[in-house]
Structures are given as structure tokens and as C-alpha cells.
C-alpha positions, 0 to 999 in steps of 0.5 A, spaced: 496 494 450 499 491 455 506 487 457 507 482 463 513 481 466 514 477 473 518 478 479 522 472 480 518 466 482 519 465 489 516 459 495 509 458 493 508 465 490 509 471 485 508 478 484 506 479 477 507 486 474 503 488 467 503 495 464 496 498 462 494 504 459 494 508 453 501 510 454 503 503 458 504 508 464 500 504 469 504 499 473 498 493 475 502 489 481 498 483 483 500 479 489 500 471 487 499 466 492 492 464 492 494 458 496 496 462 503 491 467 501 496 472 499 500 471 505 506 476 506 512 472 507 519 474 507 519 471 499 514 474 497 516 481 500 522 480 497 519 479 491 514 485 491 521 489 493 524 486 486 517 489 482 517 496 486 525 496 483 524 494 476 524 499 470 517 497 469 515 500 476 521 506 476 519 508 469 511 508 470 507 514 472 502 510 477 501 504 481 496 499 483 496 493 487 491 488 487 491 481 489 485 476 488 477 476 489 479 472 495 484 475 498 488 482 497 493 479 503 491 475 509 497 478 512 504 476 514 507 469 515 509 471 523 512 465 525 517 466 520 519 472 525 517 469 532 524 466 534 528 471 531 532 475 536 532 483 535 538 483 532 535 479 526 528 483 526 533 489 525 536 486 520 529 483 517 527 491 517 533 493 512 531 487 508 525 484 505 521 488 511 522 495 508 517 493 502 512 497 506 516 503 506 519 503 500 512 503 497 510 508 501 516 513 499 514 511 491 514 518 487 508 516 483 501 515 486 499 509 488 492 505 488 490 499 493 485 495 489 482 490 495 478 485 495 476 479 500 481 479 506 486 485 508 488 484 515 496 484 519 501 485 513 496 486 507 493 492 511 499 495 513 501 495 505 494 498 503 495 503 508 502 505 505 498 506 498 496 513 497 488 511 495 485 505 497 478 502 493 475 496 496 470 491 494 463 492 498 465 484 502 472 486 504 474 484 511 479 488 514 483 487 521 490 488 525 490 482 529 496 481 532 495 483 539 491 475 539 498 473 537 501 477 542 504 482 538 503 488 535 503 491 527 510 492 525 510 495 518 507 502 519 500 499 521 499 503 527 503 509 525 499 510 518 492 507 522 493 513 527 493 518 522 488 516 518 483 514 523 485 518 529 487 515 536 481 512 539 479 508 532 486 505 532 486 503 540 479 500 538 482 496 532 489 495 535 488 493 542 482 489 540 484 486 534 477 486 531 475 485 524 471 491 520 468 492 513 468 496 508 462 500 509 465 502 516 473 503 513 469 508 508 465 511 513 472 513 517 476 516 511 479 509 510 478 508 503 477 512 498 471 509 494 467 502 495 466 499 488 460 496 486 463 489 487 469 484 487 470 485 479 469 492 479 475 493 484 481 493 479 477 497 474 475 503 478 483 502 481 486 503 474 480 508 472 483 512 478 490 511 475 489 513 469 486 520 472 492 521 476 497 520 469 493 526 466 497 530 472 505 531 471 510 526 475 514 532 478 507 535 480 504 529 483 511 527 487 512 534 491 504 534 493 505 527 496 512 529 500 508 536 502 502 532 504 506 526 508 510 532 511 504 536 513 501 531 517 506 531 522 509 538 521 507 544 525 503 549 521 509 554 519 513 548 516 507 545 512 506 552 510 513 553 508 514 547 504 508 549 500 511 555 499 518 552 497 514 546 492 510 552 489 515 556 487 519 549 485 514 547 480 512 555 478 520 555 475 518 549 471 512 551 468 
């Protein structure tokens, strides 16, 4: 059984939220701006923020974000930011630009279901997910250098943790495109689905698997993994011990 809600309509695009699963505990968020290949304008970012803050998402146990078969998201509307002052850019990151970090900070496990173009801000959004499943024909890139700018919503910070400095330099400095097979070989993807039509199905199956675990366990596991990526070994071990002790008290 599923229910559907839609975030407030925005200029040429919406974000739809559907609750799926036997317990209606999986939130499927769909980027819906097909005329612009789901480009993440500030309006679309604000709609996604509204969706992430809705009770459907805050009360669910797993989140899947997807787009269309043609595009997960072709990127951000960089033209909106081009003439902004540094002060205005700082305000942007406190506003709609915070959506990438807010998505990454969700306590629930998150899955990006990717078909078609996943570029620029779209790839940055996918990188903020815990798991990424892509269609064989998905196309990835961080092309910002060609516009005289850099990825600015976690693209570099997250990519370097996933694939290392050398490959990050290759992708960011050249802005080149790469495919799903290359992304999977690097460990950037959890899985390559059999075809575009299977991507969301596989993402929802993974989400259903994750909902079998208790929410607190998953939330603490996410926090420890994220912190351990940058922490010294001793700090990472301490976090593991503390999280284990906290969970043991709830058992």
C-alpha cells in the first residue's frame, strides 16, 4: 500500500514523496523537473528540503531518492549563482544549498536510484546518499571546471573519501564523464542494476532489507562510519565502543 504527497510546487518542477512497503516505512522521493533533466535549481533544492523535513520522511525508516530514466539530475542551475556576492553565496548555503548536508545527515539509511544523467549537483546529491544503485547506461560527471567554478556542495569532499585523491583529481580537474561500470569498479556504486527499469526496484529492495534493523542501530552505525573516515584510529575505536555500549543498554 502506498500514499503520495507532493512538496509545494516550484517553478517547472516538484518533488514527490510516496510511502511504500508493507509498513509504509520507506519514503520514495522523486525529482520531477523533466523539462530541465531534473536540474537542481534553488527552487528544486527548497522543494527537496521541504520533502526531507516532512513527517513522511522524518517518521520513515529508509529513504530512496530517484529521478527519471532520462536523468537522475543533470546538475545545478549554476547560472542562478553566477552573479551572487560572497555574502549571498554564504546565505545560499544556509538556505536551499543546505539540502545536500541535510540529506547526508538523515539518521535513516538513504539510497540513490540513478538512471541517465547524474552530473554536477546531481552527482553531489547522490554522493550524499549511503548507497547508490545505477542503471548500466547512467552517465556521471563533475563538469564545473568547464564553467570556471568547482563542485561546491560536497562533491570533492565526498568523492575523495570514496575513490581517493588520484581519481578525484582526474574527475574534478578534467571534468570528464564516466559510466556506471567505471563507477562500480571504483566502489562509487553499490550495484549496477540490470536496466533502467530495475533501478528503483533494486533500490526499494535494499531499503526494505535495511528496515529489518532497528532505527537506532542504523543511525549510530551511520554516525560511526562517517566519523571514522576522518578520525584517528584511536578515536574511531572509542566511537565504536561507545556506540556498542549504548546499543547494548537498549537490548
